[in-house]
N, C-alpha and C positions, 0 to 999 in steps of 0.2 A: 404269673401268679395270678389267680382269680381276683377280679375286683381291683386291680392295679390300673391307674390312671396312666394313659400313654403321654409321655411328654411332648409337646409340640415340635415340630422341627424347625430349628431356626435359633438364632442368638438374639439377645436384647440390644436393641439399638440405642443411640444418645436419646432418640425421641424428640430431637428439635422440631419445632413446628411453629406455625403462626398465622395469622389470618391472611388468606390471599396468597400464600406461599405456593400454592398449586394452581392458581387460577389459569396460567397458561397450558398447563397439560389437560385441566377440565374443560377448558374451552376447545380445544384440539379434540378431546374424547366426544365431545357433542358434535362436532362437525363432520368427524371421521365416522362415528358409529351410531349417529343418531338415527338414521334408517334402519339399522339393525335393532336398536332399542325400540323403535316404533312398530317393527313387525312382529317381534319376539311375544311368545306367550309367556306371561308372568315373568318378566326379565329380572334377574338378580345380579346386582353388581356388588364386587368385594373391594374394599379398600385394604390392603395388605400391609399391615405395619404403620398403623396410623399416627403413633407416638405417644408423647406425653399429655396431648390434649385431643378432644373429639373434633376441634374445630374443623380442619380440612375435610375431614369425612362428613360432616353436617354440610359444608359448603358444596361438597361433590353431590350429596343427596338434594339438595336445593337447586342446583343448576340442571341435574338430569331430571328431576320431578317437572321442570318447566317444557321439558320436550317429551316427556313420558310420566304423566301424572301418577300413575301406580308403580313405578320402578321401586325395588326394594333394595337398599342399601345396606350392606353389612361390613362394620369395621371390625377387623381381626386384628389382636395384637398378641405377642407372646408373653407379655407381662401382665400377670393377673392385677395388678394396682392400678396400671393405665386403665385396663378395662373397667374396674370398679369406679374410677373417676369420671369415666364417659358415659357409663350407663344411665345416670339421672338424666342425660340430655338425649335419650332415646324417645322416639315418638312413632307413630305408625308409618312403616316401611322404613325405619332407621333404627337399626340395633346394633350392639357390640356384643363380641364374645372373644374368648382366649382361643389362640390358634397359631398355626405356623403355615408354613408353604404347602403343607399337605391340604390346607383348607378344609379340615375336619368340621368345624363349626357349620360350614354352609349345608341349609337344608337340601340343596339340589345343586347340580354343576352351575357356576355362574357364567353369564354371558360376557361380562366384562370384569377383567381385575386390574386394578391400578395398584402399583407397588413402587413407591418413590423413596429413594433415599434408604433403601432397606439391604441393597446388596453391595454397597460402597465397602463395606467392612469385611466383605468375603473375598477370598482369592478368585482368581479367573476360573479355576477348575470348580470351586464350588458354586460359583453363580451360574456356570452352565448347568449343574447337576438340579440347582433350584430352577432353572428355566424348565428343565424337561420335568421336574415334579410337578411344576404349576400347569404345563401344558396338558399334563395327563389328567388334570382335575377339572378343566373348564368344560363348557360344553361343546357339542360337536362342532357349531359355528362361533364358538367363543375366541375371544382375543384378550391379550395382556398388553398393558402399557407399563413398561419398566424403564425406569431412569432416575435421573438425579436433578438436583438443582441447587441454587446458592441458598443461603440463610433467608433470604428476603424474595427469593423466586425471581430475581432478574435475569439470571443466565440458566438455561435448562437444555437438558439432552434427553431423548428417551427412545425406546426402541418398541416399535408395535410388532406383536406377536402372534400366531395363531396356532393352531393345533400341529401344524406341519412345521413350525419353525419361525424364526425372525423374519419380516417382511419389510419393515422400514425403518429408517432412522430420522429423528427430526431434530433440527437445532431451533431454539427459540430463545428470544432476548428482548429485552426491554431496550430501547434505544439509547438510553442514559447509562446502560450497563456494560458498555465495552468500548475499548480504544480501537481495536481490530478485530475482526470476525474470530481469529484464533483464540480469543481471550475465552472463548465458549469451550475450548477442548478440555478445561479444567473440570468440567461438568458431564464429560463422557460417561457413558453407563460403564461397569466394570468390564463387559465384554470388550470394551474397545480403549479404555482410558490409558491402558499400558502399550497399547498398539500405535500411539502416536509418535512414532519413530520413522526415520528414512527406510524406504523398503515397503511400508504398509500404505494401503490405501486410503486409510483416513488421515495420515500424514499428508500425502498428496491434495487430499480434499482440502485440508486447512491452509495448505500453501496456495493452492489455487484461489480459494475464497479469499485470503488476502492480497493476491496479486488483483484479482477483480474489483476489490474495495479501493484499491490504489488507483485503478484505471477509472472508477467512477467518482474520484473526488470531486470532480465539477458538479456533482450533482448536490454536493454539499450545500450549495448556495440556495437550494431549495428545501433543505432539511435533512436531517438523518433518515428519515422513513423513504425519502425518495432516492437516497443514496442506497439504503440497503435493497430497495426493490430493483433498483438497475444493477446491483451487484449479482444477484440471485439471477436476475435474466441474463447477464453476461455468463455466469457461472455454467448455467443451462446450455450454452452453447457447446460444452465440452463434456458435461457430467449429466446423467439421467436424472435431473431434478425434476420432480414431478410438477407438471405445469397446468394441470386441469384440476377443477373442483372434484371432490371436496377437500383435497389434501394439498392442492397446488394451484398456483395462479396469482395474479397480482394481489387478490383480496387476502390471501394468506400471506404472502410475502410481506405487505403492508402492515402486519402485525407483528413482525419481526421473526417469521418463521421462515423455515424451508425444509423440505422433506425428500428424501431420496430412497430408492429402493435398498434395502439391506444387501443385496449383491454387489452393489457398487462400493461398499467398504468392509465387506466381510474379510476377517483378519486373515492375511497371507493368501488371499484368493482374487488378485485384481481382475477386474472383468474387462473384456475386450469392449473397447469404446467407452469406457467409465472414465479414462484418464484425461487430462488435458491433452489436447493435439498439440504435437512439437515439443 
């Protein structure tokens, strides 16, 4: 029918959000893609599914403007009421619009898309479809950061994707946010959360991470930060943990992070050399 408005692709989420909930992901985006943002012409960043408050979109805007002063950030939400509530907080370079996974409100293909706590309510197949749709809408050299985090952001996990597919998995935690590393499994993205069972690579990853944590218990005398860094270094002897900047190395590990290639944890496809020896 002519003149009919097309409904955005997706479903309304709970919308839970709060100050600094996505700080860990924002910090990683700045480190991982800062060079990409600096070198691009008119970079556009989309925050997909920003929730019931503008706050995390505004924080992303402020953090990325520190490395690229003219970056544009667009917050997209499927719920018009949430967009209406966020719009008074718009400013030059920061705007809000109604939309879904198809990213239709974007004036041009975005260079970076952040999508957090959006796909958790979907099935695994639906999540894969959403990935495909997002990948088809980003810039040729664009990237997507899709993941989930706890209510206060102390546990998080996300996948880095580009137009060719998923590239990395990152785990990130506050040092007071867990008893053992496998506690982070509850925040795995939808593509992996149901795969944390025997026989799947991501299950083996958490088993080995917990073993390394136990082996490195003597480092607890120097603090949890030192123990975590030693744990990741130990894990890297058997798993392809990224060990060089910008995504790897002790500087990242001391922030409570570790990043691996997606191939190491891809569901149902264990990679040679990715599992613990012996």
